[in-house]
N, C-alpha and C positions, 0 to 999 in steps of 0.2 A: 434437625428440626423437630423430630419426635421427641428427643430427649428434653428440648426446651419446652415443648408443649406439656410433656408429662410433669415437668417441675413446676410449670405455671399452674396446672390443674391441681397439683399436690398442694401448692401454697393456698389455692382458693379453698380447698377442702379444710386445711388447717384454720383458716380464718372463719369459715362457716362453723366448724366445731367449737371454736373460741366464742363466738357470738352466741351460740345455742347454749352453751355451759354458763356463760355470764347471765343470760336471761333466766336460766333455771335457778341460779343463786339468788337473783333478785326476786324471783317468784316466791322462793321459800322465806325471803326476808319480809313478805307481806303477810306470812302466817303468824297470827298472834300467839303467845304463850297462854295456855289455859290456866285458870285459877289465879290470875294476877289482877291488880288494879291498873287498868290502862292509862289512867292520868297521873300515876304516882310520880314518874320521873320529870313530868314537864315543867313543874317549877324548879326542881333541883337542877335541871340542865342550865337555866339562866343564871342560877346563883352559885353554881360551882364549876370552875373551870376544868377540873379533872373529869367530871362526868360529861360536861359539854364536848370536850376533846374526844373522849371515848365514844360518845354518841356520834360525832362527826365522822370518825374513822370507820364506824360500824354502820354507816349509811342510815342514820336516824334509828338504829336498832334499839337503843335505850328508850328513845322517845315513843316508839311503837311497841316496845317489849315484845319483839318477834323471837321465834325459836332460833333465829341465827343472830341473836342480840350481840354475842361476842365476836362474831365474824372471824377475820383473820388476825385480829389484834393479839391473841395469845402467842401466835406463831411469830409475828413481828417482834413482840417483846422477847420471845425465847431466842430468836436469831441474834438479837443485839446482845443478849447475855451471854450466849455461847462465844460470839466474836470477842467480847470483852475477856471471858475466861481464857481464851486462847493465848492471851498475853501472860497469863500467870501459870498455866497448866502446860507443860511441855508436850504432853501427848496430844492435846488438841492442836497446838501449833505445828507439830510434826505431821499430823494428818493432812493439813492443808498443803504440804509440800510432797506428799506421796502420790500425786497424779490422780487419775480418775477414781481408783479404789479409795484413797484416802479422802477425797471430796465426798464420795458416796457415804462412807461411814460418818464423816463430819455433818452431812445432811441429815443423816438418820438420828444422830444425837440432838440436832436442832428440832427435828419432828417430835421427838420424845419430850424434849423440854417444853415445847409449845403445848403438847398434850397435857402435861402435868399442870402447866399454868392455866390451861383452860378449865380444868377440874377445880383448881384453887380459885379462880375468878368466879366460876359458877357458884361455888359454895359460898364465897364471900358476899356476893350479890344477894343470893337466896336466903342466907341466914341473917346477914347484916342489915339489909333493908326489908326482908321479909317480916321480921319481928315489929317493924315500924309501920307496917300497912301495905307493903308491896304485894304480898300474898293475901288473898282473901281469907284463907284459913292457915295460920301458921302452925301446922302439924307435920310430923316427920313425913308421912306419905307425900304431901304436897311439896314439901322441900326436896325430897328425893326425886320425885317426878320432874320438878323444875330444873334441878341440877343435871339430871340426865338429858333432858331436852336441850339445854343451852350448850352442854358438852357435845352432844351429838351434832348440834348445828355448827359449832366450831370446826368439828372434824369434817363435816360436809364441805365447809367453805374451803379449808385446807386442801381436802381431796380434790375439789374441783380445780384449785389452783395447780396441784400437781398434774392433774389431767391435761390442763392447758400447757403446762410446761413441756410435757413429754409428747403429746399428740397434736397440741394445737399451735397457736402462733403468739410469741411474746412471752413475757414473764407473768405466769398466772396469778401469783399472790399480788403482784403490783396492780394488774388490771382489775382484780376484784376490788382492791382498795380504791383504785380510780373510779370504778362504777359506784361504789359506796358514797364517795364524795359528790360525784356528779348528780347522784339520785337526790341529793339534798339541795340542789340549786333551785328548783321550782319554789319550794317552801321558803328558802332564805330570801329569794328575789321578791316573793310576796311580803315577806316581813319588812324588807327595804321599802317596798311600794307603800305599805301601810303607814311607815313611819315618816316618809318624806314627800309622798305624792298624793295619797288619798285625802280627799276633802280639801285639797288646796285649789286656788283659782287656777285657770287654764294656763296663763302665762307663767305663774309660779311653778306649776306642775311640769311644764315643758322644760324650763330651765333646770330645774332638780333633776329631771330624768336625763338630760344631756350631761349635766355634771357628773351624776352617778355612773353613766356609761363611760365617761372619759377617765374617771378615777379607776374604775375596774379594768378598763383596757390598759391604762398606765401601770397598774400592778402587774398584770400579766406580762406586758413588754419588759418591765424591769426584772421580773422573775426569770424570764427566758434569757435576758442578758447575763444575769448572775449564774444561771446554770450552764451557760455555753461559753462564758469568758474563761480563757486559759492564760497563763504565762508560759511562753514557749522559750525554753533555755536552748541556745544553740549547741549542737553536738556534732562532732566530726568523726567519722568512722574511717579508719585506715585499713585498706585491703592490699595485700600483696598478690599480684597476678603476673605470671611468667617474668618474674625478677623485678617487675615494676611496682612501685607503691603508689596507689590511687587513694584520693580522700573523697569520701562521700559525706555531703552535708545533710543533716537532719535536725530535729528538734526533740526535746524531751517536754511533754505538756504538764503543767501544773494547774489543776483546776482551781478556779476562785473559791469553790466551796466543795472540797473533796468529800466531805461527810454528808453533803446535801442536807436532808431534813433531820438527820439522826441527832446532831447536837441540840436542836430545838426540842425534840422529843424527850431527850435526856433531861434538859433543864426544866421543861414543863412538867415531867413526871415527878421530879424531886420537889418542885415548888407546890405542887397541887396534891400530892399524895397525903400529906398530914391532914388537909382539909377533907379528902375523901374518906379516910379512916374515922375522923372525927363525926363525919356526917353518918357514918354507919351505926354509930352509937347515939345518933340524935343530938349531939352536943355542937357547941360553937364557941371558939376562943378568939381573942383579938389577934394573937399570933398567926393562927391558921388563916383568919380572913386576910392578914397582911401578906401572906404568902399566895393567896388565891387571886389569879389575875382578874376575875370577874369583879373585884372589889376596887381595882385600880382606876385612877383618873376620875374618881367620884368626888365631885364638888363638896358633897355632904360629909364625906370621910376622907379628907386629903391625906391623913397620916397613913392610911392603908397603902399609898403609893410609894412608901418606903421599899416595898418589895420589888419595884421595877429595877433599880440599879443591881440588886441581888440576881434578879433573873437575867439581865444583860450580861453580867459577869459570868454567870453559869454558862450561857450560850457561847461566849468567847472562850472560856476555859475548856468546855467540851469540843469546841471546833479544833483547838491545838491538840487536845488529847486524842480525839479520834483520828486525826491527820497523822499523828505519830504512829498509830497502829498500821496504817495502810501505806505510808510513805516514810521509809526509813533511809535517811541520807547515807548511812554506812552501806546498806545493801545496795543502793543506787550507784554508789561509787565503785563497790565491788563488781557489779554488773558491767559498768563501763569499762573496768579494767579487763574482765573476761572477754568482752566483745570487741576490744581495741578501740574503744570510743574515748574521746577527750572533749573537754570544754575549751574553746579558744581562749587562751590567756590565763588558764587555770591549771596548774600542776596536778597530775594524778595523785591519788592517795588522800591524805588528810586535808590539803587544801581544796580538793573537790568536795569532800564531806562538809567542810565549813561553809563553802560557796552554796551548795544545795540547801544546807540548813537555813542560810540567810534568805535565799530566794523562796523556799517553802514558807517560812515564817511570815515573811512580808505579804506573800500572796494570801495565805490564809488569814491573816489580820484584816485585810480588806474584806475578804469574803465573810468573815465573822460579823463585821460591822454592817454589811449588807443584810445578812440574815437577821441581825437584831433589829433593823428597820422593818423588814418584812413581818417579823414576829410581833411587833408592837402594834401593827395595825388593827388586829382584832381587839387587842386590849383597849385601845383608844375608842373604837366603835362601842364597845360594851360599856365603858365608864362614862363617856360623854353623851352618846346617843341612846344608851340602854339596849343595844342590839347584842344578843348572845353571839357566841363564837359562830362566824359565817363561813360557808364552805368555799368561798373564793376569796379568802383572805388568810394571811398567816401561814401556819403549818400545811393547811390543805392546799394552797396554791402551789407550794414548793413540790409537793407530792404530785399534784395534777400535772404540772409543767414538766417535772422530771420523767414521769411514766410516758407522757405523750412523746417527748423527745427520744427517749429510749426505744419505744416502739416504732417510731418513724425511722430512726437510724438502722434498726434490725430489717425493717421492710426494704429500705433502700439497698442495704448490703446484699439481701437475698435477690432482689431484683437485678443488681448489677452482676452477681454470680450467674444468674440464668442467662443474661445477655452475653456474657463471656463464653458460656458454654455453647450458645447458639453459633457463635463464630468459630468453634472449635479450639477456644483458649481456656486454659485452666485458671480459675480465679486465684488471685494472690492471697495468701494466708495473712491474717492480721498481724501486723508488726513487720512484715517484709516490704520493702520498697524496690 
């Protein structure tokens, strides 16, 4: 009983530390950067999808130009880059297979990559936009001060995420990202209110309010469905005990969207990066506007929507590419062979590889189409209704739902482990049945 109470109190302390840390990060997000034009990014956010996405993930960091403007975005970008490089650099691939020590080194490399990107992004914003009016005085002391503050702000956010990961509860970086997105809800809801409800007759306003609530709820329900849906491949494990062979039935899960939000981030980055670079030089070209999702579905410029099929193809392509990184049919078949597992009706070896490849491709294809549908919602809202990227649509809703489900599952698993300890039972390790 004492052990159970101790674990319960320990979990409460972790949750308390996590909440306090997240509040501190949000407090720093409210501190403006000195020597900048506070209204500079407000127009650019609605007219450039890259800046809009960056602002969203940073919790309106660009719009407010706070000292934590970069937030955890350099770390997230660095993490994705290092994961991709692990496929072409054997040393990084081997680190992931070397247990806790290898994972520790791999994580350290990710942190260093994120730190370098934080400096690069800070310099890019301070110099690229500073000369166009972002900085009140475009001189090297102000540029240096701004770069130092923004880089330090990014380090603070990542450090807070690391503290939560080690001493708190949940994935620190993901929770900070979630708080950044949720902090944008009030302003985004007000923008929706101004667009569809404000100034309308009572009956019209009520109907519009109900329709908006239904659409938002439907988006969340659909996203939860996409995140939780799995294809379960039947697997049979053969065990030999006391001369008898017993068969234990199980399943191998294949998520509908194994890459979650990563393929959309990849596609969005590639599509919007040219527009961001051009904006830093104060220029604008037809091609970059065509690639920028903020110009799609605009009746006044229909040709810009040519970028839509390119965007969708990139999401589908990156969905298959990222899945191939984390789900290798050959490795799965080899693991089945080592553990004595077989798929009913499928021979071990190459037939199992081909079967798993077919199952993975079919599942990921459906998931990619679902991601395309979710990713298009903010593009339609922007082009048709003039609403810039909302925090409860598109990429952000995938992140929000994914982090909430991940945190909930972690809480449930720890609660079940504590209850088993109360009754004198050892909790089963993940993967054992």
